[in-house]
C-alpha positions, 0 to 999 in steps of 0.5 A: 130707679127706683123700685117702689117699696113693697108694701105688706099683704093685708092679713085677711081678716077672715082668721086670727092672726098667728104667732110664734110656736111656745112652749107650755111652761116647765112643770112645777115641783111640787105637789108630786105626782101620785106615783110618788106619793105612793113611794114615799108611803111604801118607803114609810112603810117598810122604815116603821116595819123596820124600827117595830121588827128592831125595837123587837128582836132587841127586847128578845134579846135582851129577854133572852139575856135576863134569863140567861143571866138569871140561871147564872146568878143561881149558879153564883149563889149555889156556889157560895152557899151549897144548897143544892135544895135551893138550885134545883128549886130555881132551875126548875122554876127557871124552866117553868117560867120559859116553856111557860112564855109557849103553853099556859099550861106549863106551869101546872104539868107533871109527870107525861105532860110537863115531858112532853114541853121540854121534849119540844125542844131538840135536846138529848135523851141524857139532858131531858132525864137531868131535866126531869130528874130537877121535877124530884130533887126540889121535896129531897130534904138533901137534894144529892145529884150531879150539879154541873151536869143539870145547870149545863143542861137546863142551860142547853134546854133553854138556849133552844125554847129562847129560840121561838122557831124552835118550838114545835108545835103541839096540837090540842086535844080537848078530850069531852066529858 
């Protein structure tokens, strides 16, 4: 006995023919999503800021070393020729140049104003008096002062002064004339 073959059901003409379920294509790796672009921009900005700060730090360190080297050269020159007036003048000029970095009027200050500029560094009173005495030593024909103490005081003041964060802010008072 034979079974008659099964005839496929005739698709209804009213609807589309359906296919199996299929997945969408895998997302492309390029171009990245906007979040990745923002992350890349932040990383780039961080790298640029780091490079800028590193260069600034190196420049500041190089300037500090150059100033301290100049102080050492003044001491060596004094040891060679023994000219105390030249030592006092060189130390005083070095103090003025470094102070000018933080206060533009430091080159012209005298007396109490110069004392206040020097006192902006946390040095002891003895060192401050030695630094102020350098101003007077310039005008004495045979300067007699403690060279080692003066160099030590200048070195101590310079080490503080070459760190910009240690400068105490001053209030600017404008006198109306």
